[in-house]
N, C-alpha and C positions, 0 to 999 in steps of 0.2 A: 504493500499499500504506500502510495506517495507521501502521506502524511503521517507516518507511524511515528509516535513517540516525540511529535512535535506539537508546538502550542501557537493557537491562532486567537486573534480578537477580531470580531467581526461587529460591525456596528450596522443598526438598522435591523437587526435580527428577529424582530418581533414577526415580518411579513413580507412578502414578495421576494425580491432578489437576495435580499441578507438572508431571510430565513433557508431559501434553497441553497445558499452559499454554506451557512453553518451546517447544514444537514450533509451537504456533500464532503466537506472537509472531515466531519465527525466519521462519516462513512469509511473514510480513505486513511482513518487512523488518528487524526487530531484530537486533543483537548481543546475544545472551542469555548472561548467565552464570549456569550452574545451581550451586546450592548444596545441598549435602547431607552427612549423615554418611556416607552412602555415595558415596564421590566416584567409584568405577568404574561405579557405577549411573548418576549423573547425567552422566559422560562420554560414555556411550553414547547418551545423549539428546541432549546440546548438540553434541558435536563432530561429529556427523554432520551437522548443519545450519552449522557455521562457529562455534559458540558455544565457550565455555570453561567449565571444570568446577572448583567447589573444595570441599574437605570442611571442614565445619563441624559441630560437634556443639552443638545449641542449648540444651543443657543445661549446657554450659560457658559461662557468662555472661561470665566474665572476658576469653575469646579473643575474642569477637566483634569488639571495636571493631578489635583488630590484623588479623584475618583480612579485615574490611571494607576497612579503609585500604589494604591490601595489595592488594586487589582493585578498588578505585577507581584505584590508580596505574596500573593496565593499563586501565581503562574509561576513565579521564580524567574523564567525567562520567556522570551518570545522570538517566535519565526516567522509570523505572519501577521501584518495588519492590514485589514480588508474596511476601507473607509466606503461604507454602502450607503449611509442613512442620507436621505434628502426630504425636500419639502417644496411644494410651489402651490400655487393657484393661478388658474389661467384667467386673464383679464388684459385688456388694452392698456398699453403703457401709460397712455395719458390718463388713464383712471387709477390709477397706482399713487401712493403717496410714500414718504420717507420711512414710516414705522415698517411698511411692507418690505421695502428694498432691503432694511435692515435684517429683518427676520430670514428673508431669503437668503442673504450673503452670509450671515451669521452661521446657518444650519448647513449650507452647501458648500461654503469655502473656507470661512475663518473657522468653523467647528473642526474639519478635518486637518486643517492647518493646526490647530491648537492639540488636537488628539495625536497626530504625527510628532509633533516637536516633544511631547511629553512620553511617546512610547520609544522614540527613536534610541534613547540611550539603553534600553534593555533589549532590543534585538540583536540577534546573533549576527556573527560577521557574514553568515551564509543566508540571512533572512531577507525579506522581501516585503515591499509595500505594494498593494494594488488599490488604487483609487477608483470609483465608480464617478465617471462622470456622466456625459449625455450626448447623443448626436446634437442636441441642441446646443451645445456648446462648441460643436464643430462647424455646424452650418447654420446655426439660429433657427428659432420656432416662434412663429407669429403668435403672441398671446403670453409667452413667455420671455419676456425681454431680459429682465433683471435675473431671472434664472439662467436663461442663457449666457449672459455674462459671468455668473458665478460658477457656471459648470466649465466654460472656457479656462477660467482663472485656476481650476482644476487641473486643467492639462499643462499650463504654463507652470504653476507649481512642481507639479511630479516631474517634468523633464529637469526644471533646474536642480530639483532635489536629488535626481538620479545622478546627476553630473557630480555632486557634492559627495554623496556617501560611496561612490562607487568603489573608492580607495578602501572602502571596509569589507567590500565584496557584497553589499546590499544593493537588490535591484528594486526599482520603481518603476511601476507600469500603470496604464490606465485601460480599463475596459469601458467602452462607451455605447451602451445600450441604445437602440431606436425603439420604437413603439413596441412594448412590453405587456403581456397582459397581467397586469398586477393591479392590485387596489388602489394604487397611485394613479394609473390610468383611468380605473374605474369612475374615481372621484371627478374627473373631467368629463365623463360621459356616461352619463345616466341613460340615455336612450340606446346607447350602442352604435349609432349613426358614424361617429367619429373613428372608431375601431374597423368598422367596415370600410371607411374610405381609405384608412391607412393600409389594410390589406390590399385593396386594389392597386395602390401606389407602389407596393412593396414586390421587387422582381420572384420574390419565392412564395407571394401571395397568401403570408400568414403574419401574425405577430409572433415576435418572440416568446419563449415561455420564461418564466423565473430560472429553470433548470438550463435553459440555453445559456442563459448569462453567467450564471454560476459555473458550468463548465469552462467557460472561458477564465475566470478568475481563478479558479483552483488549477488550470494550467500555469496560468502567468505567475502564480504564487509558489508552484512545484519547482523542483529542480530539472524538469524536463525542459523548463525555459531558462536555463541556467546561464544563457548568453545573451538572455534580452533584456535590454533595460532602457527607459525612456522612451517608451513604444505606446501607441494608442492603438486599440484593436476594436473596432466597431462591431457591434454585433445586432445587425440590423436588417438582415435578409437581402441585403443589397439594396436598401432603400438611400443609403449614402455613401455612395462609391467615391470617395475623396481619399 
């Protein structure tokens, strides 16, 4: 198993891509710490596979170092950090205001930056960071202007960090999902019409599943990707061929 005797932290572990990633890593031998603002949801995912759950609000930047230090006291060491948690609400940019901008940027960009900063000293020298961006951050998404900017920032942050920590043997990569069948998407699409339109626009004629994205994350975090760093892997069914 690729992750036997390895330890991983996965944010956003209560549902969607984060939950699928936590389950896959555990199935491949990892001890997984699931981090989410919804601790009970994360516990329902990771405790069934022998992991642990921690509550953390990524919007509360100041609390992140303390939570991670406490968590690493239990894990002792860290081989993989997966920054998967995210949040948005679709609306025209002209209708947004500064409190909304701050929440989107805190959760999607500053939170992962702060969490990575806190976890980095604990990462082993053959460790990895996989940050989950979005194809909105690569090509833009109407109705998600600030989110697109924050997710684009994740890509730039990841590439720069990959250069800085390469000397330690730590790899940093990005998985960039396109439209994915998750509760996150369902929150934008109560009628299902948006999902059907996205399927028609996608060459493979289907949405990604959380498991599709989790597989890409698990690959980039493993030794199978041992000579890959600073890269962005789109999981979009061919929707964004950039």
